[in-house]
Backbone as CSV, one residue per row, in Angstrom:
resi,resn,N_x,N_y,N_z,CA_x,CA_y,CA_z,C_x,C_y,C_z
1,MET,27.697,-36.910,15.582,27.226,-35.670,16.174,27.838,-34.495,15.417
2,ASN,27.004,-33.496,15.105,27.479,-32.327,14.362,28.020,-31.305,15.347
3,THR,29.308,-31.006,15.249,29.930,-30.054,16.172,30.219,-28.727,15.497
4,HIS,29.700,-28.544,14.269,29.962,-27.304,13.532,29.287,-26.129,14.227
5,THR,30.055,-25.071,14.459,29.507,-23.850,15.049,29.415,-22.797,13.966
6,ALA,28.273,-22.141,13.887,28.078,-21.116,12.851,29.026,-19.966,13.062
7,THR,29.681,-19.534,11.999,30.516,-18.344,12.068,29.605,-17.121,12.046
8,PRO,30.107,-15.951,12.432,29.264,-14.749,12.411,28.622,-14.488,11.061
9,THR,29.377,-14.766,9.964,28.782,-14.504,8.647,27.691,-15.505,8.330
10,GLU,27.863,-16.760,8.795,26.837,-17.770,8.539,25.575,-17.493,9.340
11,SER,25.724,-17.030,10.569,24.550,-16.798,11.408,23.761,-15.576,10.963
12,HIS,24.381,-14.695,10.184,23.693,-13.492,9.705,23.497,-13.528,8.193
13,HIS,23.436,-14.729,7.625,23.224,-14.839,6.183,21.899,-14.183,5.808
14,VAL,21.957,-13.284,4.863,20.762,-12.596,4.395,20.254,-13.304,3.152
15,VAL,19.050,-13.851,3.243,18.443,-14.483,2.078,18.104,-13.382,1.077
16,THR,18.456,-13.605,-0.185,18.186,-12.611,-1.214,17.142,-13.124,-2.192
17,GLN,16.655,-12.218,-3.013,15.652,-12.600,-4.000,16.218,-13.603,-5.006
18,ASP,17.528,-13.530,-5.256,18.162,-14.484,-6.172,17.940,-15.923,-5.704
19,GLU,17.892,-16.114,-4.379,17.703,-17.453,-3.826,16.224,-17.851,-3.790
20,VAL,15.337,-16.878,-3.664,13.906,-17.171,-3.568,13.286,-17.307,-4.956
21,VAL,13.594,-16.361,-5.833,13.099,-16.380,-7.217,14.321,-16.532,-8.107
22,THR,14.454,-17.674,-8.744,15.733,-17.998,-9.384,15.910,-17.459,-10.795
23,HIS,14.860,-17.067,-11.462,14.992,-16.586,-12.836,15.027,-15.051,-12.855
24,ALA,16.009,-14.499,-13.545,16.196,-13.043,-13.579,14.970,-12.321,-14.127
25,TRP,14.333,-12.873,-15.164,13.152,-12.205,-15.730,12.009,-12.177,-14.731
26,ALA,11.872,-13.240,-13.972,10.820,-13.278,-12.954,11.091,-12.223,-11.884
27,ARG,12.348,-12.071,-11.468,12.705,-11.050,-10.479,12.423,-9.651,-11.016
28,GLN,12.739,-9.433,-12.289,12.501,-8.123,-12.896,11.004,-7.835,-13.023
29,ALA,10.221,-8.863,-13.340,8.763,-8.675,-13.427,8.190,-8.331,-12.062
30,LEU,8.675,-9.008,-11.010,8.214,-8.699,-9.651,8.642,-7.285,-9.240
31,ALA,9.843,-6.891,-9.645,10.318,-5.538,-9.332,9.452,-4.490,-10.022
32,ALA,9.105,-4.736,-11.290,8.249,-3.792,-12.020,6.870,-3.705,-11.363
33,LEU,6.335,-4.846,-10.945,5.039,-4.856,-10.261,5.121,-4.097,-8.942
34,ARG,6.214,-4.294,-8.210,6.422,-3.601,-6.931,6.451,-2.094,-7.125
35,ILE,7.216,-1.640,-8.101,7.330,-0.199,-8.352,5.986,0.374,-8.793
36,ALA,5.266,-0.364,-9.627,3.951,0.108,-10.075,2.991,0.252,-8.902
37,PHE,2.972,-0.731,-8.014,2.119,-0.621,-6.826,2.575,0.531,-5.938
38,GLY,3.885,0.676,-5.765,4.404,1.769,-4.942,3.987,3.132,-5.466
39,LEU,4.122,3.315,-6.774,3.741,4.603,-7.370,2.239,4.828,-7.315
40,THR,1.451,3.739,-7.343,0.001,3.861,-7.209,-0.360,4.387,-5.822
41,PHE,0.283,3.843,-4.789,0.041,4.330,-3.425,0.497,5.783,-3.278
42,LEU,1.671,6.102,-3.827,2.164,7.483,-3.723,1.262,8.451,-4.481
43,TRP,0.769,8.036,-5.649,-0.133,8.895,-6.407,-1.397,9.187,-5.608
44,ALA,-1.978,8.144,-4.995,-3.184,8.339,-4.181,-2.896,9.300,-3.035
45,PHE,-1.716,9.172,-2.421,-1.345,10.072,-1.324,-1.290,11.519,-1.804
46,PHE,-0.558,11.772,-2.887,-0.388,13.153,-3.355,-1.679,13.733,-3.929
47,ASP,-2.495,12.900,-4.568,-3.772,13.386,-5.090,-4.668,13.852,-3.946
48,LYS,-4.690,13.094,-2.847,-5.517,13.471,-1.705,-4.885,14.620,-0.916
49,LEU,-3.568,14.638,-0.854,-2.868,15.703,-0.142,-3.076,17.058,-0.801
50,LEU,-2.994,17.092,-2.139,-2.977,18.356,-2.872,-4.222,18.614,-3.725
51,ALA,-5.129,17.636,-3.817,-6.299,17.734,-4.711,-5.837,18.020,-6.136
52,LEU,-5.219,17.041,-6.750,-4.654,17.207,-8.086,-5.689,17.140,-9.199
53,GLY,-6.942,16.893,-8.834,-8.014,16.936,-9.825,-8.292,15.619,-10.510
54,PHE,-7.790,14.523,-9.966,-8.078,13.211,-10.542,-9.128,12.534,-9.666
55,GLY,-8.722,11.910,-8.555,-9.706,11.367,-7.624,-10.197,12.420,-6.650
56,THR,-9.380,13.403,-6.374,-9.696,14.438,-5.394,-9.699,15.801,-6.074
57,GLY,-10.704,16.618,-5.750,-10.815,17.947,-6.345,-11.689,17.969,-7.581
58,ARG,-12.427,16.895,-7.809,-13.300,16.783,-8.973,-14.716,16.548,-8.457
59,THR,-15.655,17.385,-8.852,-17.046,17.239,-8.426,-17.969,17.256,-9.640
60,VAL,-19.095,16.587,-9.493,-20.097,16.540,-10.547,-21.396,17.111,-9.995
61,ASP,-21.946,18.086,-10.686,-23.236,18.673,-10.305,-24.329,17.658,-10.634
62,GLU,-25.057,17.228,-9.617,-26.072,16.186,-9.820,-27.204,16.640,-10.743
63,ALA,-27.542,17.899,-10.700,-28.656,18.409,-11.516,-28.279,18.502,-13.000
64,THR,-27.086,19.029,-13.273,-26.705,19.264,-14.670,-25.743,18.217,-15.216
65,GLY,-25.067,17.497,-14.323,-24.064,16.531,-14.764,-22.743,17.184,-15.135
66,ALA,-22.661,18.497,-14.961,-21.427,19.222,-15.288,-20.336,18.889,-14.268
67,GLU,-19.134,18.689,-14.783,-18.004,18.349,-13.930,-17.137,19.578,-13.699
68,THR,-16.739,19.756,-12.445,-15.878,20.868,-12.073,-14.591,20.317,-11.473
69,VAL,-13.461,20.876,-11.894,-12.168,20.461,-11.341,-11.585,21.656,-10.587
70,ASP,-11.255,21.425,-9.321,-10.685,22.474,-8.467,-9.353,21.969,-7.918
71,ARG,-8.317,22.048,-8.758,-6.995,21.582,-8.328,-6.460,22.473,-7.217
72,PHE,-5.837,21.827,-6.241,-5.223,22.510,-5.089,-6.255,23.308,-4.290
73,GLY,-7.514,22.934,-4.385,-8.586,23.656,-3.703,-8.895,23.104,-2.327
74,ASP,-10.141,23.351,-1.908,-10.571,22.993,-0.562,-10.557,21.497,-0.286
75,ALA,-10.639,20.663,-1.315,-10.645,19.216,-1.112,-9.270,18.673,-0.718
76,ALA,-8.222,19.468,-0.946,-6.865,19.031,-0.601,-6.741,18.870,0.909
77,TRP,-6.087,17.810,1.337,-5.911,17.572,2.771,-5.141,18.722,3.417
78,ILE,-4.193,19.314,2.695,-3.424,20.431,3.262,-4.279,21.681,3.442
79,HIS,-5.445,21.714,2.806,-6.352,22.852,2.955,-7.583,22.487,3.770
80,GLY,-7.479,21.413,4.557,-8.593,21.027,5.417,-9.536,20.002,4.818
81,GLY,-9.201,19.471,3.642,-10.025,18.437,3.026,-10.022,17.172,3.872
82,ASN,-10.968,16.310,3.596,-11.167,15.121,4.413,-11.029,13.876,3.523
83,PRO,-9.844,13.251,3.490,-9.596,12.185,2.516,-10.415,10.908,2.691
84,THR,-10.975,10.660,3.873,-11.737,9.421,4.068,-13.245,9.643,4.118
85,LEU,-13.682,10.873,4.225,-15.116,11.138,4.445,-16.005,10.587,3.343
86,GLY,-15.729,10.935,2.104,-16.607,10.536,1.007,-16.721,9.037,0.849
87,PHE,-15.585,8.352,0.844,-15.587,6.903,0.631,-16.281,6.168,1.779
88,LEU,-15.968,6.557,3.019,-16.521,5.838,4.163,-17.959,6.230,4.478
89,LYS,-18.348,7.444,4.126,-19.716,7.881,4.434,-20.691,7.543,3.314
90,PHE,-20.278,7.778,2.067,-21.200,7.598,0.944,-20.925,6.330,0.131
91,GLY,-19.716,5.787,0.228,-19.380,4.598,-0.550,-19.600,3.295,0.199
92,ALA,-19.771,3.385,1.526,-19.920,2.171,2.324,-21.287,1.535,2.116
93,LYS,-21.274,0.200,2.032,-22.513,-0.567,1.954,-22.228,-1.958,2.504
94,GLY,-23.247,-2.741,2.687,-23.047,-4.109,3.151,-22.990,-4.217,4.656
95,PRO,-22.447,-5.331,5.162,-22.511,-5.619,6.601,-21.705,-4.674,7.491
96,PHE,-20.724,-3.988,6.939,-19.882,-3.109,7.756,-20.199,-1.626,7.546
97,LYS,-21.311,-1.336,6.880,-21.672,0.050,6.536,-21.694,0.957,7.770
98,SER,-22.382,0.557,8.822,-22.498,1.430,9.996,-21.143,1.618,10.679
99,PHE,-20.316,0.580,10.682,-18.981,0.695,11.270,-18.167,1.754,10.542
100,TYR,-18.125,1.663,9.196,-17.336,2.614,8.423,-17.955,4.006,8.428
101,ASN,-19.279,4.103,8.436,-19.928,5.415,8.545,-19.511,6.112,9.838
102,GLY,-19.351,5.339,10.909,-18.935,5.903,12.191,-17.501,6.409,12.194
103,LEU,-16.660,5.861,11.314,-15.257,6.299,11.228,-15.062,7.459,10.257
104,ALA,-16.024,7.657,9.376,-15.887,8.628,8.282,-15.512,10.010,8.792
105,GLY,-14.395,10.501,8.305,-13.989,11.868,8.588,-13.269,12.091,9.889
106,ASP,-13.116,11.070,10.738,-12.378,11.258,11.993,-10.926,11.600,11.671
107,ALA,-10.374,12.553,12.413,-9.011,13.016,12.146,-8.000,11.867,12.242
108,TRP,-8.130,11.007,13.231,-7.155,9.927,13.398,-7.238,8.931,12.234
109,VAL,-8.440,8.748,11.686,-8.604,7.852,10.530,-7.924,8.463,9.315
110,ASN,-8.096,9.777,9.121,-7.437,10.463,8.011,-5.920,10.352,8.117
111,TRP,-5.379,10.594,9.307,-3.935,10.520,9.509,-3.419,9.109,9.258
112,LEU,-4.106,8.120,9.807,-3.673,6.737,9.632,-3.718,6.339,8.159
113,PHE,-4.770,6.715,7.470,-4.923,6.401,6.055,-3.829,7.070,5.219
114,MET,-3.613,8.358,5.445,-2.630,9.088,4.658,-1.203,8.610,4.945
115,LEU,-0.883,8.376,6.215,0.453,7.859,6.546,0.645,6.460,5.977
116,GLY,-0.432,5.668,5.959,-0.374,4.342,5.345,-0.070,4.430,3.865
117,LEU,-0.791,5.310,3.148,-0.527,5.485,1.716,0.919,5.894,1.465
118,LEU,1.401,6.853,2.241,2.763,7.354,2.059,3.804,6.284,2.398
119,GLY,3.654,5.654,3.561,4.631,4.662,4.005,4.695,3.458,3.087
120,ILE,3.535,2.915,2.728,3.499,1.759,1.835,4.048,2.144,0.469
121,GLY,3.669,3.324,-0.012,4.149,3.790,-1.312,5.659,3.926,-1.365
122,LEU,6.244,4.532,-0.336,7.701,4.701,-0.300,8.408,3.351,-0.188
123,ALA,7.903,2.490,0.688,8.535,1.186,0.888,8.521,0.362,-0.396
124,LEU,7.385,0.317,-1.071,7.297,-0.469,-2.298,8.119,0.157,-3.425
125,THR,8.075,1.459,-3.550,8.812,2.124,-4.623,10.315,1.897,-4.486
126,PHE,10.824,2.004,-3.264,12.271,1.887,-3.058,12.716,0.488,-2.646
127,GLY,11.774,-0.401,-2.373,12.117,-1.788,-2.071,12.634,-2.033,-0.675
128,ILE,12.277,-1.170,0.272,12.725,-1.342,1.657,11.520,-1.625,2.556
129,GLY,11.769,-2.345,3.632,10.686,-2.627,4.565,9.541,-3.387,3.921
130,MET,9.877,-4.314,3.036,8.851,-5.005,2.247,7.904,-5.839,3.102
131,ARG,8.403,-6.427,4.185,7.516,-7.235,5.034,6.449,-6.365,5.684
132,VAL,6.865,-5.250,6.266,5.909,-4.353,6.916,4.961,-3.758,5.878
133,ALA,5.510,-3.346,4.727,4.673,-2.776,3.665,3.682,-3.807,3.145
134,GLY,4.129,-5.056,3.013,3.240,-6.108,2.529,2.078,-6.348,3.478
135,ILE,2.375,-6.405,4.778,1.317,-6.616,5.768,0.388,-5.410,5.818
136,ALA,0.966,-4.201,5.867,0.144,-2.986,5.928,-0.704,-2.826,4.665
137,GLY,-0.106,-3.094,3.513,-0.852,-3.004,2.258,-1.967,-4.029,2.198
138,PHE,-1.698,-5.245,2.666,-2.713,-6.296,2.709,-3.898,-5.847,3.572
139,VAL,-3.603,-5.320,4.763,-4.666,-4.874,5.676,-5.452,-3.718,5.064
140,MET,-4.743,-2.750,4.458,-5.440,-1.606,3.867,-6.357,-2.047,2.729
141,TYR,-5.844,-2.890,1.844,-6.676,-3.383,0.744,-7.883,-4.173,1.266
142,LEU,-7.652,-5.002,2.278,-8.736,-5.811,2.829,-9.811,-4.921,3.457
143,MET,-9.381,-3.878,4.146,-10.357,-2.948,4.739,-11.143,-2.217,3.655
144,MET,-10.468,-1.785,2.600,-11.189,-1.105,1.515,-12.166,-2.056,0.839
145,TRP,-11.814,-3.343,0.768,-12.711,-4.337,0.206,-13.968,-4.477,1.058
146,THR,-13.791,-4.451,2.396,-14.944,-4.628,3.286,-15.842,-3.401,3.353
147,VAL,-15.387,-2.263,2.855,-16.235,-1.066,2.881,-17.486,-1.267,2.031
148,ALA,-17.353,-1.887,0.885,-18.481,-2.006,-0.048,-18.685,-3.455,-0.465
149,LEU,-19.240,-4.242,0.446,-19.523,-5.654,0.151,-20.977,-5.830,-0.242
150,PRO,-21.303,-6.721,-1.149,-20.365,-7.467,-1.984,-19.820,-6.577,-3.095
151,PRO,-18.689,-6.967,-3.693,-18.147,-6.174,-4.795,-19.166,-6.034,-5.936
152,GLU,-19.019,-4.962,-6.677,-20.010,-4.617,-7.701,-20.074,-5.619,-8.853
153,ASN,-18.938,-6.121,-9.301,-18.912,-6.946,-10.512,-18.662,-8.428,-10.283
154,ASN,-18.521,-8.838,-9.017,-18.220,-10.223,-8.705,-18.673,-10.457,-7.266
155,PRO,-19.212,-11.609,-6.930,-19.703,-11.796,-5.563,-18.620,-11.791,-4.489
156,VAL,-17.362,-12.005,-4.868,-16.281,-12.076,-3.878,-15.075,-11.232,-4.270
157,LEU,-14.580,-11.421,-5.475,-13.300,-10.828,-5.875,-13.465,-9.458,-6.511
158,ASP,-12.503,-8.587,-6.227,-12.387,-7.317,-6.934,-10.927,-6.884,-6.872
159,GLU,-10.652,-5.677,-7.340,-9.262,-5.220,-7.407,-8.604,-5.103,-6.035
160,HIS,-9.403,-4.929,-4.979,-8.819,-4.836,-3.640,-8.251,-6.182,-3.180
161,ILE,-8.959,-7.262,-3.465,-8.443,-8.592,-3.116,-7.205,-8.904,-3.949
162,LEU,-7.229,-8.563,-5.232,-6.052,-8.788,-6.068,-4.864,-7.967,-5.578
163,GLY,-5.112,-6.739,-5.158,-4.051,-5.902,-4.606,-3.495,-6.478,-3.320
164,ALA,-4.385,-6.969,-2.444,-3.954,-7.554,-1.173,-3.044,-8.753,-1.411
165,ILE,-3.442,-9.631,-2.317,-2.627,-10.808,-2.633,-1.297,-10.374,-3.246
166,SER,-1.337,-9.410,-4.130,-0.124,-8.964,-4.830,0.918,-8.400,-3.885
167,VAL,0.511,-7.541,-2.947,1.518,-6.954,-2.057,2.112,-7.996,-1.124
168,LEU,1.331,-9.022,-0.768,1.896,-10.117,0.027,2.923,-10.905,-0.781
169,VAL,2.606,-11.183,-2.038,3.556,-11.892,-2.901,4.840,-11.086,-3.043
170,LEU,4.731,-9.781,-3.212,5.915,-8.931,-3.341,6.780,-8.997,-2.089
171,ALA,6.152,-9.014,-0.922,6.905,-9.098,0.329,7.554,-10.470,0.485
172,LEU,6.829,-11.528,0.168,7.330,-12.892,0.361,8.431,-13.270,-0.624
173,THR,8.476,-12.601,-1.757,9.499,-12.922,-2.766,10.660,-11.930,-2.754
174,LEU,10.732,-11.115,-1.725,11.828,-10.146,-1.584,11.978,-9.286,-2.829
175,ALA,10.863,-8.806,-3.335,10.863,-8.051,-4.589,11.611,-6.725,-4.497
176,GLY,11.972,-6.305,-3.309,12.746,-5.074,-3.161,14.210,-5.224,-3.492
177,ASP,14.678,-6.466,-3.661,16.095,-6.693,-3.943,16.474,-6.351,-5.376
178,THR,15.537,-6.466,-6.307,15.798,-6.162,-7.713,15.282,-4.765,-8.001
179,TRP,16.117,-3.941,-8.576,15.799,-2.546,-8.896,15.311,-1.787,-7.655
180,GLY,15.855,-2.132,-6.506,15.479,-1.473,-5.263,16.619,-1.566,-4.263
181,ALA,16.377,-1.035,-3.080,17.410,-0.993,-2.041,17.257,-2.112,-1.026
182,GLY,16.538,-3.170,-1.401,16.259,-4.249,-0.458,17.484,-4.931,0.111
183,LYS,18.486,-5.225,-0.727,19.702,-5.906,-0.245,20.473,-5.020,0.727
184,ALA,20.646,-3.757,0.376,21.355,-2.829,1.267,20.578,-2.639,2.566
185,TRP,19.268,-2.537,2.466,18.412,-2.377,3.644,18.559,-3.595,4.569
186,ALA,18.625,-4.797,3.992,18.732,-6.030,4.780,20.032,-6.088,5.569
187,ARG,21.072,-5.395,5.096,22.377,-5.428,5.769,22.517,-4.351,6.844
188,THR,21.518,-3.501,7.028,21.616,-2.468,8.058,21.509,-3.099,9.444
189,GLY,22.099,-2.440,10.409,22.053,-2.935,11.789,20.637,-3.063,12.311
190,LEU,19.784,-2.134,11.929,18.394,-2.152,12.392,17.675,-3.410,11.924
191,VAL,17.840,-3.753,10.650,17.156,-4.922,10.098,17.792,-6.209,10.605
192,GLU,19.113,-6.210,10.809,19.749,-7.397,11.384,19.243,-7.646,12.789
193,LYS,18.973,-6.575,13.522,18.451,-6.719,14.886,16.979,-7.078,14.882
194,TYR,16.215,-6.487,13.952,14.778,-6.734,13.854,14.430,-7.204,12.435
195,PRO,14.619,-8.490,12.144,14.421,-9.006,10.786,13.025,-8.772,10.224
196,VAL,12.031,-8.556,11.074,10.671,-8.300,10.577,10.635,-7.044,9.709
197,LEU,11.609,-6.154,9.876,11.663,-4.917,9.096,12.228,-5.136,7.691
198,ARG,12.633,-6.339,7.383,13.249,-6.673,6.090,12.329,-6.277,4.950
């Protein structure tokens, strides 16, 4: 019969990326992928927030084909722009078209989308809250995939499915521990009490 009782340090052992992914180069590659995804989410947030003229603040005249860039203009969310309207109203197709058309431009949808971009971006960039970021990123990518089914270049797969799989892999491999604050975050009282926040 095993009579060993776990000591406090044993019962609170924090699994690290070193134990999950054993090769240093693999950990560094996952960290680079994590940071790249994080900065992609943050870029989308700031572009929509401020209309930086890349995805937001750029219009094309249908008659002439002339492109106009209005940085920091009316398309910026801080100036009353609507970050979900165009994609959900004009980009939606397939079986969920009417569902997404009905959500297009609703204030709560804009807030949820923008907070999602910011939260996921910060978590991935700094390597904290990887489990929550992985789940939230997976759901966001999956929803964006369902907006326009089937995908344009493949009957099933597109960059949204690849993104969804990638953020889950980053969460499952503790990619925030390398070049991030994941280890320190795991030792906080909050995460020890609620491990799902790891």
